[in-house]
C-alpha positions as CSV (number, residue, x, y, z in Angstrom):
1,M,77.4,96.2,55.0
2,E,74.5,98.4,54.4
3,N,71.1,97.0,55.4
4,L,68.6,96.9,52.5
5,K,64.8,96.7,53.0
6,L,63.2,94.0,50.8
7,N,61.2,95.7,48.2
8,T,61.2,96.2,44.4
9,K,63.4,99.4,44.5
10,N,66.2,97.6,46.3
11,L,66.0,94.3,44.3
12,S,68.9,95.1,42.0
13,A,71.2,95.8,45.0
14,I,70.0,92.8,46.8
15,S,70.8,90.6,43.8
16,E,74.5,91.2,44.6
17,R,74.0,89.3,47.8
18,I,71.4,86.5,47.1
19,A,69.5,85.2,44.2
20,V,66.5,87.3,43.1
21,P,63.8,86.9,40.3
22,K,65.3,87.4,36.9
23,Y,61.9,88.2,35.3
24,N,60.3,91.6,35.0
25,R,57.4,91.3,37.6
26,E,55.6,94.2,36.0
27,T,55.0,92.3,32.8
28,I,53.5,89.2,34.6
29,K,49.7,88.7,34.4
30,T,47.8,87.2,37.2
31,G,46.6,83.7,36.2
32,I,46.3,82.3,39.7
33,V,44.5,83.5,42.8
34,H,45.7,81.8,46.0
35,V,43.8,81.9,49.2
36,G,45.9,81.5,52.4
37,I,49.3,83.1,51.9
38,G,51.0,81.5,54.8
39,G,54.4,79.9,55.1
40,F,53.6,76.7,53.4
41,H,52.2,78.3,50.2
42,R,55.2,80.6,50.0
43,A,57.6,77.7,50.3
44,H,55.7,75.5,47.9
45,E,53.4,76.6,45.2
46,A,54.8,80.1,45.1
47,F,58.3,78.6,45.0
48,Y,57.5,76.3,42.1
49,T,55.8,79.2,40.2
50,D,58.8,81.5,40.8
51,Q,61.0,78.9,39.2
52,L,58.7,78.6,36.2
53,L,58.6,82.4,35.7
54,Q,62.4,82.5,35.3
55,D,61.6,81.5,31.7
56,E,61.1,84.8,30.0
57,N,58.5,83.4,27.7
58,I,56.1,82.7,30.5
59,K,54.0,85.7,31.5
60,D,50.5,84.4,32.4
61,W,51.0,82.7,35.8
62,G,51.5,85.4,38.4
63,I,49.9,84.8,41.8
64,C,47.4,87.1,43.5
65,G,47.7,86.2,47.2
66,V,44.5,86.6,49.3
67,A,44.6,87.0,53.0
68,L,41.2,85.5,54.0
69,L,40.9,86.1,57.8
70,D,41.3,89.0,60.2
71,F,44.2,86.9,61.7
72,D,46.1,87.3,58.4
73,T,46.5,91.1,58.7
74,K,50.2,90.9,59.5
75,I,51.1,88.8,56.5
76,Y,49.0,91.0,54.2
77,N,50.7,94.2,55.5
78,T,54.1,92.6,55.3
79,L,53.7,91.6,51.6
80,K,52.2,95.0,50.8
81,E,55.2,96.8,52.3
82,Q,57.6,94.5,50.5
83,D,55.8,94.6,47.1
84,G,54.9,90.9,47.5
85,L,58.6,89.9,47.8
86,Y,60.0,87.6,50.5
87,T,63.1,85.5,51.2
88,L,62.9,81.7,51.1
89,I,65.6,80.2,53.4
90,V,66.2,76.6,52.8
91,K,67.9,74.9,55.8
92,E,70.0,72.1,54.4
93,L,70.8,69.0,56.4
94,D,74.5,70.1,56.7
95,G,73.5,73.3,58.3
96,K,73.9,75.6,55.3
97,H,71.3,78.2,54.5
98,T,70.3,78.6,50.8
99,K,68.5,81.9,50.3
100,R,66.6,83.4,47.4
101,V,64.0,86.1,46.9
102,I,60.7,84.8,45.6
103,G,58.6,87.1,43.3
104,A,55.7,85.0,42.1
105,I,53.1,86.9,44.3
106,T,52.6,89.9,42.1
107,E,49.3,91.1,43.7
108,Y,47.9,90.8,47.3
109,L,44.5,91.4,48.7
110,F,43.0,91.5,52.2
111,A,39.6,89.9,52.1
112,P,38.1,91.4,55.3
113,E,38.9,94.9,54.1
114,N,37.3,94.7,50.7
115,P,35.4,91.4,50.0
116,S,34.1,92.7,46.6
117,K,37.6,93.2,45.3
118,V,38.5,89.6,46.1
119,I,35.4,88.3,44.4
120,E,36.1,90.4,41.3
121,K,39.6,89.2,41.1
122,M,38.4,85.6,41.3
123,A,36.0,86.3,38.6
124,S,38.6,88.0,36.3
125,P,38.8,86.5,32.8
126,E,42.6,86.2,33.1
127,V,42.4,84.1,36.2
128,K,42.4,80.4,35.3
129,I,43.1,78.7,38.6
130,I,42.1,79.4,42.3
131,T,44.3,77.5,44.7
132,L,43.8,77.0,48.4
133,T,45.8,76.4,51.7
134,I,43.0,77.0,54.2
135,T,44.1,74.2,56.6
136,E,42.3,70.9,57.2
137,G,39.6,72.6,59.4
138,G,38.8,75.2,56.7
139,Y,36.8,72.7,54.7
140,N,34.0,72.7,57.2
141,Y,33.6,68.9,57.2
142,N,32.0,66.9,59.9
143,E,33.8,63.5,60.4
144,A,30.7,61.9,62.1
145,T,28.1,62.8,59.5
146,K,30.5,63.1,56.5
147,A,28.6,66.3,55.7
148,F,29.0,70.0,55.3
149,D,28.5,71.8,58.7
150,F,25.7,74.3,58.1
151,E,25.6,75.1,61.8
152,N,29.0,76.9,61.6
153,P,28.2,80.6,62.6
154,L,30.4,81.8,59.8
155,I,28.5,79.8,57.2
156,I,25.2,81.1,58.6
157,H,26.6,84.6,58.2
158,D,27.6,84.0,54.6
159,L,24.2,82.6,53.7
160,K,22.6,85.8,55.1
161,H,25.2,88.2,53.7
162,P,26.4,86.8,50.4
163,N,28.1,89.9,49.3
164,A,30.2,90.2,52.5
165,P,31.4,86.6,53.0
166,K,33.8,85.4,55.7
167,T,34.5,81.8,54.4
168,I,36.1,80.5,51.3
169,F,32.8,79.0,50.3
170,G,31.0,82.3,50.3
171,Y,33.8,83.9,48.2
172,L,33.9,81.1,45.7
173,T,30.1,81.0,45.2
174,Q,29.9,84.8,44.5
175,A,32.9,84.7,42.1
176,L,31.5,81.7,40.2
177,K,28.1,83.3,40.0
178,L,29.8,86.3,38.3
179,R,31.7,84.1,35.9
180,Q,28.4,82.4,35.0
181,E,26.6,85.7,34.5
182,R,29.4,87.1,32.4
183,G,29.6,84.1,30.2
184,L,33.2,83.3,31.1
185,K,35.0,80.1,30.5
186,G,35.6,77.6,33.2
187,I,38.1,77.7,36.0
188,T,40.1,75.2,38.1
189,I,39.9,75.2,41.9
190,Q,42.9,73.3,43.4
191,S,43.4,72.4,47.0
192,C,46.9,72.4,48.3
193,D,45.9,71.1,51.8
194,N,46.7,67.9,53.5
195,I,43.5,66.1,52.9
196,Q,43.1,62.8,51.0
197,G,41.1,63.4,47.9
198,N,41.5,67.2,48.5
199,G,40.0,68.0,45.1
200,H,36.9,65.8,45.7
201,M,36.6,67.3,49.2
202,T,36.7,70.9,47.8
203,Q,34.1,70.0,45.2
204,N,31.7,68.2,47.6
205,M,31.9,70.9,50.2
206,L,31.5,73.7,47.7
207,L,28.5,72.1,46.0
208,S,26.9,71.5,49.5
209,Y,27.1,75.2,50.3
210,V,25.9,76.2,46.8
211,S,22.9,73.9,47.2
212,K,21.6,76.4,49.8
213,A,23.4,79.6,48.7
214,A,22.8,79.5,45.0
215,P,21.1,76.3,43.8
216,G,20.9,77.5,40.2
217,L,24.7,77.5,40.1
218,T,25.2,73.8,40.6
219,D,24.9,72.6,37.0
220,W,27.2,75.3,35.8
221,I,29.9,74.4,38.3
222,M,29.6,70.7,37.3
223,D,30.2,71.7,33.6
224,N,32.7,74.5,34.0
225,V,34.9,73.9,37.1
226,S,37.5,71.2,37.7
227,F,38.8,70.1,41.1
228,P,42.1,68.3,40.7
229,N,43.4,66.2,43.6
230,A,47.0,66.9,44.7
231,M,49.6,65.8,47.2
232,V,51.8,68.4,48.7
233,D,54.9,68.1,50.9
234,R,57.5,70.4,52.3
235,I,58.2,70.9,56.0
236,T,57.8,74.6,56.7
237,P,58.1,75.6,60.4
238,V,56.9,78.9,61.7
239,T,59.5,81.7,61.0
240,A,61.3,82.5,64.2
241,V,62.6,85.9,65.3
242,E,66.1,84.4,65.1
243,D,65.6,83.6,61.4
244,I,64.8,87.3,60.7
245,A,67.8,88.5,62.6
246,H,70.1,85.9,61.1
247,L,69.1,87.0,57.5
248,K,69.8,90.6,58.4
249,E,73.1,89.8,60.1
250,I,74.4,87.6,57.3
251,S,73.0,89.1,54.2
252,G,72.1,92.7,55.3
253,I,68.5,92.1,54.1
254,E,65.6,93.4,56.2
255,D,62.7,91.0,55.5
256,A,59.8,91.3,58.0
257,W,58.6,87.7,57.3
258,P,60.9,85.4,55.5
259,V,60.0,81.7,55.1
260,V,62.1,78.8,56.3
261,C,61.8,75.3,55.0
262,E,63.6,72.0,54.5
263,P,65.3,71.1,51.1
264,F,62.8,68.3,50.3
265,K,59.8,69.3,48.3
266,Q,57.1,67.3,46.4
267,W,54.0,68.1,44.5
268,V,52.0,65.4,42.8
269,I,48.9,66.7,40.9
270,E,46.0,65.1,39.0
271,D,46.1,66.5,35.5
272,N,42.6,67.9,35.5
273,F,42.7,71.6,34.6
274,I,39.7,72.8,32.6
275,A,41.2,76.2,31.6
276,G,44.9,75.5,31.2
277,R,47.7,75.3,33.7
278,P,51.3,76.2,34.3
279,A,54.0,73.8,33.2
280,W,54.9,73.1,36.8
281,E,56.3,69.7,35.7
282,T,59.3,71.5,34.2
283,V,60.3,72.7,37.6
284,G,59.8,69.4,39.6
285,A,56.1,68.9,40.0
286,Q,54.6,65.5,38.9
287,F,51.4,65.3,37.0
288,V,49.6,61.9,37.2
289,E,46.2,60.3,36.5
290,D,45.7,59.1,40.1
291,V,47.1,60.9,43.1
292,V,45.4,58.6,45.7
293,P,48.4,56.2,46.3
294,Y,50.8,59.1,46.8
295,E,48.6,61.1,49.1
296,K,47.6,58.2,51.2
297,M,51.2,57.3,51.7
298,K,52.1,60.9,52.7
299,L,49.2,61.6,54.9
300,S,49.5,58.3,56.8
301,L,53.3,58.4,57.2
302,L,54.6,62.0,57.2
303,N,51.6,63.9,58.5
304,A,50.6,61.2,61.0
305,G,54.3,60.8,61.9
306,H,54.4,64.5,62.7
307,S,51.4,64.2,65.0
308,V,52.8,61.1,66.8
309,L,56.1,63.0,67.5
310,G,54.3,66.1,68.6
311,L,51.9,64.5,71.0
312,L,54.4,62.1,72.6
313,G,57.2,64.8,72.6
314,A,54.9,67.5,74.1
315,L,54.1,65.3,77.2
316,I,57.8,64.7,77.8
317,G,58.5,68.4,77.6
318,Y,60.2,68.8,74.2
319,H,59.6,71.9,72.2
320,T,60.7,70.9,68.7
321,I,60.2,67.9,66.4
322,D,63.8,67.2,66.0
323,E,64.2,66.8,69.8
324,A,61.4,64.3,69.8
325,V,62.6,62.1,66.9
326,N,66.2,62.2,68.2
327,N,64.9,60.5,71.4
328,I,65.7,56.9,70.5
329,N,62.6,55.6,72.3
330,I,60.2,57.9,70.4
331,R,62.0,57.3,67.2
332,T,61.7,53.5,67.6
333,F,58.0,53.8,68.5
334,L,57.4,55.9,65.3
335,K,59.3,53.4,63.2
336,Q,57.2,50.6,64.6
337,Y,54.0,52.5,64.1
338,M,54.8,53.2,60.4
339,D,56.0,49.6,59.8
340,E,53.4,47.6,61.7
341,E,50.2,49.7,61.5
342,V,50.5,52.1,58.6
343,T,52.4,50.1,55.9
344,P,49.7,47.2,55.8
345,T,47.1,49.8,54.8
346,L,48.9,51.3,51.9
347,G,48.7,48.5,49.4
348,D,50.9,48.3,46.3
349,L,52.7,51.6,45.6
350,E,54.2,51.1,42.1
351,G,57.5,52.9,41.7
352,V,57.8,53.8,45.4
353,D,60.5,52.4,47.6
354,L,58.5,52.5,50.8
355,D,61.3,51.5,53.1
356,A,63.5,54.3,51.6
357,Y,60.7,56.8,52.0
358,K,60.1,55.9,55.7
359,Q,63.8,56.3,56.4
360,S,63.9,59.6,54.6
361,L,61.1,60.8,56.9
362,L,63.1,59.9,60.0
363,E,66.0,61.9,58.6
364,R,63.8,64.9,57.7
365,F,62.1,65.0,61.1
366,G,65.5,64.9,62.7
367,N,66.9,67.9,60.8
368,I,68.3,69.9,63.7
369,N,68.3,73.1,61.7
370,I,64.6,73.2,61.0
371,K,63.4,73.4,64.6
372,D,59.8,72.8,63.8
373,Q,57.8,73.8,66.9
374,I,55.8,71.0,68.5
375,D,52.9,73.4,69.4
376,R,52.6,74.1,65.6
377,I,52.5,70.4,64.8
378,C,50.0,69.7,67.6
379,S,47.7,72.7,66.6
380,E,44.3,71.7,65.3
381,T,44.8,68.1,66.0
382,S,41.1,67.7,66.1
383,A,41.0,68.5,62.4
384,K,44.2,66.4,61.6
385,Y,43.4,63.2,63.5
386,P,40.4,62.2,61.3
387,I,42.6,62.7,58.2
388,F,46.0,61.5,59.2
389,I,45.4,58.7,61.9
390,L,41.8,57.6,62.0
391,P,41.8,56.0,58.5
392,T,44.7,53.8,59.4
393,I,42.9,52.6,62.6
394,Q,39.7,52.0,60.6
395,S,41.6,50.0,57.9
396,Q,43.5,48.0,60.5
397,L,40.3,47.2,62.5
398,A,38.6,46.1,59.3
399,N,41.4,43.7,58.5
400,N,42.1,42.4,62.0
401,G,45.4,44.3,62.0
402,D,47.2,45.8,65.0
403,I,46.0,49.1,66.5
404,V,47.9,49.1,69.8
405,L,50.3,51.9,68.8
406,A,47.6,54.2,67.4
407,A,45.5,53.6,70.5
408,F,48.5,54.7,72.6
409,V,48.9,57.9,70.6
410,T,45.2,58.6,71.0
411,A,45.5,58.1,74.8
412,A,48.5,60.4,74.8
413,W,46.3,63.0,73.1
414,A,43.6,62.7,75.7
415,I,46.2,63.4,78.5
416,Y,47.8,66.2,76.4
417,S,44.4,67.8,76.2
418,L,44.3,68.4,79.9
419,G,46.8,71.2,79.2
420,T,50.0,70.3,81.1
421,N,53.0,68.1,80.3
422,E,54.5,65.6,82.7
423,N,56.7,68.3,84.2
424,G,53.7,70.3,85.2
425,N,54.3,73.0,82.6
426,S,51.4,74.5,80.6
427,L,51.0,73.3,77.0
428,N,50.2,75.9,74.4
429,I,47.2,74.2,72.8
430,K,45.7,75.7,69.6
431,D,42.6,74.0,68.5
432,A,39.1,75.0,67.4
433,L,37.8,72.4,69.7
434,K,40.1,73.2,72.6
435,Q,37.4,73.6,75.2
436,E,35.5,70.5,74.1
437,L,38.7,68.5,74.2
438,N,39.7,69.7,77.6
439,Q,36.2,68.9,79.0
440,K,36.3,65.4,77.6
441,A,39.9,65.0,78.8
442,K,38.7,65.9,82.4
443,E,35.9,63.4,82.1
444,A,38.4,60.8,80.9
445,K,40.1,60.9,84.3
446,Q,37.2,59.0,85.6
447,N,36.1,57.2,82.4
448,P,39.0,57.1,79.8
449,T,36.7,56.5,76.8
450,A,34.8,59.8,77.5
451,F,37.5,61.4,75.3
452,L,36.3,59.3,72.4
453,E,32.8,60.6,72.6
454,L,33.7,63.5,70.2
455,E,32.0,62.0,67.1
456,T,33.1,64.9,64.8
457,V,36.7,63.6,65.5
458,F,36.5,59.9,66.2
459,G,33.3,58.9,64.4
460,D,32.1,55.6,66.0
461,L,35.5,54.5,67.3
462,Q,34.3,54.5,70.9
463,Q,31.9,51.6,70.0
464,N,34.8,49.3,68.8
465,V,35.6,47.0,71.7
466,L,39.1,46.1,70.5
467,F,40.2,49.7,70.1
468,S,38.6,50.9,73.3
469,E,40.3,48.1,75.3
470,A,43.7,49.0,73.9
471,Y,43.1,52.7,74.4
472,I,42.0,52.3,78.1
473,K,45.1,50.1,78.8
474,A,47.4,52.7,77.2
475,Y,45.6,55.6,79.1
476,N,45.9,53.9,82.5
477,N,49.5,52.9,81.8
478,I,50.6,56.4,80.8
479,N,48.9,57.9,83.9
480,N,50.4,55.4,86.2
481,N,54.0,55.1,84.8
482,G,54.7,58.1,82.6
483,I,54.9,58.5,78.8
484,E,58.5,57.5,78.3
485,Y,58.5,54.4,80.5
486,C,55.4,53.2,78.5
487,I,57.0,53.9,75.1
488,K,60.0,51.8,76.2
489,Q,57.7,49.0,77.4
490,I,55.8,49.0,74.1
491,N,59.0,49.0,72.0
492,S,60.2,45.9,73.9
493,N,57.3,44.0,72.6
494,Y,58.3,44.4,69.0
């Protein structure tokens, strides 16, 4: 079988092997600019949009993918060489791989190379929506002060050099200024990140930045820009070398960066689009008036569950999430955490079978074909903890609920932050606060609650006696007896 490089020229020949876009990509107009063209976007929003574009009457919703950071050079170059095409590999629970080429990304820009080109594209009259996957930390939010972090060196740079920005806020501000100056209609900015109230967060952080960068723009934004909240879900692990090799071996397709994901997908969106929107509901998305119940459930159960599995599994020495959840002790611990500490905080979820949802999570986590890397799940825990775990703790404390399991996970994170697992092997810690976490973890060896002093992560949690006592007990227990012994001990109490 002849190997075929993935590009427009070879698409017809590739169509004889796997599914490819049926639409003429050259006739598609760019209606969406998406910032952050990593794996999740390509498995989620771009997938939904690709499905929509299969309708030959829909021509206005192509995606221009923007690589925002210097770090994104590789994905930009890959998409450029492959004409924006990539293969989506869905790893089914039975081990089968469902493959298709996605063509929704019809343009691609590298922001560090040409900032003005990105600003102009965002300000283009045909663009109706700007979507974001910039990770939880990209919103520049301080958990302790609940405010925008103006001390971030990149923000300081953008305020001094508005025409050569480095952050999403710098780009959005300049683009919206152009739209205002040119008398253009409004636009929607939609977050696709795992943050509760992600639309509100985007609006609040952008307006905070604009208050200093371009105060005269504030009223125009309030009148002409909408910020819908959304809940997104699809487990999308980092593409492995083996995935690239397997695609080439089985299908003869040379794709430098395919995307792998699970079969499950979910997108719940607040119907608040000021300039029109794609009919994503026709391909499986759900538009609602209030996203809050759905996103709270997902962040507190799926995303927090991932972090629980990652931190506990990392200390034992596991490398993938399926290894961790298929350890019966960790699996039982996670189930107890979801049932005893998270569920009481969720309230009434009309139309949701919560027990079935939690069971589905355990099955999804345990998909042995996904091989989601634990170091990916544990990356940027300092940005994830305040969003996924801390709200559960705060709610439980306010209602005299149990926080023992969450305190245990927090203690495990403190020990994890020392940088080695219980076998003495180094952990690959990726976190913007890596140095600060490591320093506090070292101090915690003498005074366990020192780790809780990072207010940007924990807020005032250190001041709560009930939580501190549970945390100290867990910390000392793990240090003295090892993580798995302690997990078994805790499970025996339920």
